[in-house]
N, C-alpha and C positions, 0 to 999 in steps of 0.2 A: 369412311373410317380413317383412311390415310390422311385426310385433311382435317380431321377432327370436326366433322360436320355435326351441327346440333341435332340433325335428324337421323343420325346413324343408329342410335338405339331403337328409335321407333321403327325404322326400316327393318332392322334385324328381328324385332318382336313380331312385325307383320309377316316376315318371311317364315319365322318359326310357326306361326299359326297356320299359314297356308300349307307348309310342308307337312305339318301334323295332320291336317284335314285330308290332304292327298294320301298320305300313308295310311290313315285310318280307313279311307274308302278302298284303297287297293288291297288292304289286308283282308277285306271281306270276300275276295275272290280267290278261288282255289288255284288258278293258273300259276305256274311257276314264275312267269314274267311279272305277274301282279305281285306276288310275294317278294320278289327281288326289288320291285319298285317301292313297295311299302317299307322294306328295310332301308333303302336308300333315302327315302323321304323322312323317315323317323330319325336317321342319323343326321340329316341336314337340319331338321328341327332342333335337335339337341345342340348341334354346333352353333346355331343361331342364338339359342337361349344362353349358351356360355358367353357369347359376345355381348349380350345385354347385361349380364351380371357384373 
């Protein structure tokens, strides 16, 4: 992104998808560390989506 790569938006979109999937999976588990991971992954996914917009 710093060098205005033509692939930056695609990379951010892929990162958003991967983080969303990870967060969705972790959120299905009751363990506290899984819930914290899910929250972090969902925040990361949202940040990546904002970069694509």
